N, C-alpha and C positions, 0 to 999 in steps of 0.2 A: 503493500499499499502506499508506503514513503517514497519508493522507487518512483511508482505510478506518480507520486505528486510534484517528484523532483522533475519528469520527462516532464508531465504538462506543464510546467515552470520554465521546462527549456524548450519547449516550443512555442510559447507564448513572447518570447524574447529570442527567439529567432526570425523572426520576417523584415526587426530591423536589421538585424546585423546582416543576412541574407542581402538586402535593397542597399546597404550601404559596399558591402562586398560588389553588389550589380555593377551599382556607380564610381566606384574604383577600376574593375575591371574596362567599363565603358570609358574612362578620363586614361587609363592607360594605354587603349587600341588607339584613343584617336590621337596624343602626344606622337605615339607611333607612328601611323601616318604624318602625322606634322611634322616630326622628325625627318622622315624620310622625302616628306615637299622640300624640307630647308635644305637638305642634303643634294637632291639634284637641283635645287636653284641657286648653291655654291660650286658645284663641281660641273 
């Protein structure tokens, strides 16, 4: 019962962390493509 309660609490906090990770991944992809574009502009 205690483990189930802990798991439920973890599930409640997971969407916010997941959304933050998706946002970070999107920023990383955008920065990667922008870096490639800057590299092509310079060289």
